[in-house]
C-alpha positions as CSV (number, residue, x, y, z in Angstrom):
1,M,-118.9,109.4,-21.1
2,A,-117.6,105.9,-20.7
3,K,-114.0,105.4,-19.8
4,E,-111.9,103.4,-22.2
5,Q,-110.8,100.1,-20.6
6,R,-107.1,99.4,-21.1
7,T,-105.8,95.9,-21.0
8,R,-102.6,95.3,-19.1
9,R,-99.9,93.8,-21.3
10,S,-97.8,91.0,-20.0
11,W,-94.6,89.5,-21.2
12,S,-93.1,86.0,-20.8
13,A,-90.1,85.4,-18.6
14,E,-88.2,84.4,-21.8
15,F,-88.9,87.8,-23.4
16,K,-87.9,89.7,-20.3
17,V,-84.6,87.7,-20.0
18,E,-83.9,88.4,-23.7
19,A,-84.8,92.1,-23.4
20,V,-82.4,92.5,-20.4
21,R,-79.6,90.6,-22.3
22,R,-80.2,92.9,-25.3
23,L,-80.1,96.0,-23.1
24,E,-76.8,94.9,-21.6
25,E,-75.3,94.3,-25.0
26,R,-76.5,97.6,-26.4
27,R,-75.5,99.6,-23.4
28,A,-71.9,98.4,-23.8
29,T,-72.0,100.2,-27.2
30,G,-73.4,103.4,-25.7
31,V,-77.1,103.0,-26.6
32,S,-79.5,104.3,-24.1
33,V,-82.2,102.4,-22.2
34,A,-84.8,104.5,-23.9
35,Q,-83.6,103.5,-27.4
36,V,-83.5,99.8,-26.6
37,A,-87.0,100.1,-25.1
38,R,-88.3,101.8,-28.2
39,E,-86.8,99.0,-30.3
40,L,-88.6,96.4,-28.2
41,G,-91.9,98.3,-28.0
42,L,-91.6,98.9,-24.3
43,R,-91.5,101.9,-22.0
44,A,-88.0,102.8,-20.7
45,D,-89.0,102.5,-17.1
46,V,-90.4,99.0,-17.6
47,L,-87.1,97.8,-19.2
48,A,-85.1,99.6,-16.5
49,S,-87.1,97.8,-13.8
50,W,-86.5,94.4,-15.4
51,A,-82.8,95.2,-15.6
52,K,-82.8,96.1,-11.9
53,Q,-84.7,93.0,-11.0
54,A,-82.3,90.8,-13.0
55,K,-79.3,92.5,-11.3
56,A,-80.8,91.9,-7.8
57,R,-81.2,88.2,-8.6
58,A,-77.9,87.8,-10.4
59,G,-76.7,84.2,-10.3
60,A,-80.3,82.8,-10.3
61,V,-81.6,80.5,-13.0
62,P,-82.6,83.0,-15.7
63,L,-86.3,82.1,-15.7
64,D,-86.4,82.4,-11.9
65,V,-85.5,86.0,-12.2
66,F,-89.0,86.7,-13.6
67,P,-91.3,84.0,-12.1
68,G,-94.4,86.0,-12.8
69,Q,-98.1,86.0,-11.9
70,G,-97.9,85.0,-8.2
71,R,-95.2,82.3,-8.6
72,L,-92.1,82.5,-6.5
73,P,-88.6,81.8,-7.7
74,S,-87.7,78.1,-7.2
75,E,-85.5,78.7,-4.1
76,Q,-88.3,80.7,-2.4
77,E,-90.9,78.2,-3.3
78,E,-88.8,75.4,-1.9
79,L,-88.2,77.4,1.3
80,R,-92.0,77.9,1.6
81,Q,-92.7,74.2,1.2
82,L,-90.0,73.3,3.7
83,R,-91.4,75.7,6.3
84,R,-94.8,74.2,5.8
85,Q,-93.4,70.7,6.3
86,V,-91.5,71.8,9.4
87,A,-94.7,73.2,10.9
88,R,-96.7,70.1,10.1
89,L,-93.9,67.8,11.6
90,Q,-93.8,70.0,14.8
91,Q,-97.6,69.6,15.2
92,E,-97.3,65.8,14.7
93,N,-94.4,65.7,17.3
94,D,-96.4,67.8,19.8
95,F,-99.4,65.4,19.3
96,L,-97.2,62.4,19.9
97,K,-95.7,63.8,23.0
98,K,-99.1,64.5,24.4
99,A,-100.3,61.0,23.5
100,A,-97.2,59.4,25.1
101,A,-97.8,61.5,28.3
102,Y,-101.5,60.5,28.4
103,F,-100.7,56.7,28.0
104,A,-97.9,56.9,30.5
105,K,-100.2,58.5,33.0
106,E,-102.9,55.9,32.3
107,S,-100.6,52.9,32.8
108,R,-99.7,53.9,36.4
């Protein structure tokens, strides 16, 4: 018997942001997470997870809350790039120090 292959669904960051916004609006009127999830065609735990993620990154650019598929939020991406740049500059600085010491020793 062959197993049925299930494809993993994915949603855009815009959809997630809108779903969380809708959840917050509907919760204010007393509607449950499960009901909002059913209306959107989602599982309640997925919607609750998105809401938790959005709350943890409150104040971020809305689309940075859900960067998706291996991408980092813009602040984290910038931090990663700056750390790489610092490491490269430190290597260059170390090389230049060694070169200066070498030429100083040679000129004596």
